[in-house]
Each structure stands twice: as structure tokens, then as C-alpha cells.
C-alpha positions in Angstrom: -18.1 -10.5 -3.2 -19.9 -13.9 -2.9 -18.5 -16.8 -1.4 -20.0 -20.3 -2.5 -19.1 -24.0 -2.6 -17.4 -23.5 -6.0 -15.1 -20.2 -5.4 -15.0 -16.6 -4.4 -16.5 -14.0 -6.8 -15.0 -10.6 -6.4 -16.9 -7.6 -8.0 -15.5 -5.3 -9.1 -12.2 -7.2 -10.0 -10.3 -3.8 -10.2 -10.4 -0.6 -7.7 -8.6 2.7 -7.7 -7.9 2.9 -11.5 -9.1 6.5 -12.2 -12.1 8.8 -11.8 -15.6 7.8 -12.4 -16.8 9.5 -15.6 -18.8 12.1 -13.6 -16.5 12.2 -10.8 -16.4 16.1 -10.4 -19.6 18.3 -10.1 -20.1 20.8 -12.8 -19.2 23.7 -10.7 -15.6 22.3 -10.4 -15.1 20.5 -13.7 -12.4 23.4 -14.9 -10.4 23.5 -11.6 -7.1 21.6 -11.1 -7.4 18.3 -8.9 -5.7 18.3 -5.6 -2.4 16.1 -5.6 -3.0 12.6 -4.6 -0.6 10.5 -2.3 -0.2 7.6 -4.5 2.3 5.6 -2.4 0.0 5.2 0.4 -2.1 2.0 0.8 -5.8 2.1 -0.4 -8.4 1.7 2.5 -10.6 -1.1 1.0 -13.8 -2.1 2.7 -14.8 -5.9 1.5 -18.5 -6.8 1.6 -19.0 -10.4 1.5 -22.1 -13.0 1.4 -21.1 -16.4 2.5 -23.6 -18.3 0.4 -22.4 -21.8 2.0 -23.8 -24.0 4.9 -19.9 -23.6 6.5 -18.5 -20.7 8.4 -15.3 -19.4 7.2 -13.2 -16.2 7.1 -11.2 -14.6 4.2 -7.6 -14.8 3.4 -6.1 -12.3 1.4 -2.7 -12.8 -0.2 -0.6 -10.3 -2.3 1.8 -7.6 -1.6 0.6 -7.4 1.8 -1.3 -10.1 3.4 -4.5 -9.8 5.7 -7.1 -12.1 7.3 -11.2 -11.1 8.2 -12.9 -11.9 11.2 -15.4 -15.0 10.9 -17.9 -14.9 8.0 -20.9 -17.0 9.2 -22.6 -19.6 7.1 -25.5 -18.2 4.9 -24.8 -14.5 6.2 -23.1 -11.4 5.4 -20.1 -10.0 6.6 -17.7 -7.0 6.0 -13.9 -6.5 6.5 -11.9 -3.4 6.2 -8.1 -3.3 5.4 -5.5 -1.2 3.9 -3.6 -2.7 0.7 -1.0 -1.2 -1.3 -1.2 -1.2 -5.1 -0.8 -4.9 -6.3 -2.7 -8.1 -7.3 -4.4 -10.2 -4.5 -6.0 -13.4 -4.2 -9.0 -13.5 -1.7 -10.1 -16.9 -0.5 -12.3 -18.9 1.8 -10.2 -20.4 4.4 -12.6 -23.2 5.5 -14.1 -24.1 2.1 -11.2 -26.3 0.4 -13.3 -26.7 -2.7 -13.8 -23.0 -3.3 -11.4 -21.5 -6.0 -9.9 -18.1 -4.8 -11.2 -14.8 -6.2 -8.7 -12.0 -7.7 -8.6 -8.3 -6.9 -6.3 -5.6 -8.4 -5.7 -2.5 -6.5 -4.4 0.5 -8.4 -2.5 3.6 -7.5 -5.1 6.2 -8.3 -7.7 7.5 -5.8 -10.5 10.3 -6.8 -10.6 12.9 -4.0 -13.6 14.7 -3.1 -11.6 17.6 -1.7 -12.8 20.1 -4.7 -16.5 18.8 -4.7 -17.5 20.6 -1.5 -20.6 22.9 -2.3 -20.1 26.2 -0.6 -22.9 28.8 -0.1 
């Protein structure tokens, strides 16, 4: 995610929408996947670069609201929170001219439970 004077750019704009193309290792490709609890919120780590000269913090609005700690001017920062499925807007609170970015959180989370290599 990038914070500029013009807005917040979120990349990727969608998370938890299915497995990666090569999610399973070949030894497990024909095995059934473990059940995944789709009602629990997703643990999301947001990594941001504040490319402005203003200290700020991120504010998330959606099915669950959250706020980050300080995001210092011209510096990186990270923020971790649990978000249930839904559509969120992410804004830089102290940069009034910055338009908010959008993040969509899905219900699917790939599990690595069957991807452990055993001797």
C-alpha cells in the first residue's frame, strides 16, 4: 500500500479469494484439502509506505473498523488486524486531500496443513 498526497493505493485490491495457481506441492495434489473455517475473520497485515511529508495513520472502515499506529512521513509502516469478509475503505487520516483506497476481503483462506513434507 502506498500513501501519497493524492490518495491511498492498495495492492492487491482483493485478498482471500481462492488458492494460488500452484498452491499445493506436487506430492499432495491429489489429496483432499482440510476444512477451512470461513466464518472467522482473516488476519491481515498491511504494509504501507507513506510518501508524503506528513505523519499520519491509517483508518479502515467496513464491516469492522480499525485504526493503525503512527505512519511517519517518508517512511514505511505495518499494521495487523483481523477483518471479516467484506469491502473496506482505507484512508490516511491526517492527509485531507488523499482519497481512500479500497480493499475487498473474501472468505477463502488457503491452508498449508497438507503441504508439509515429511521424511
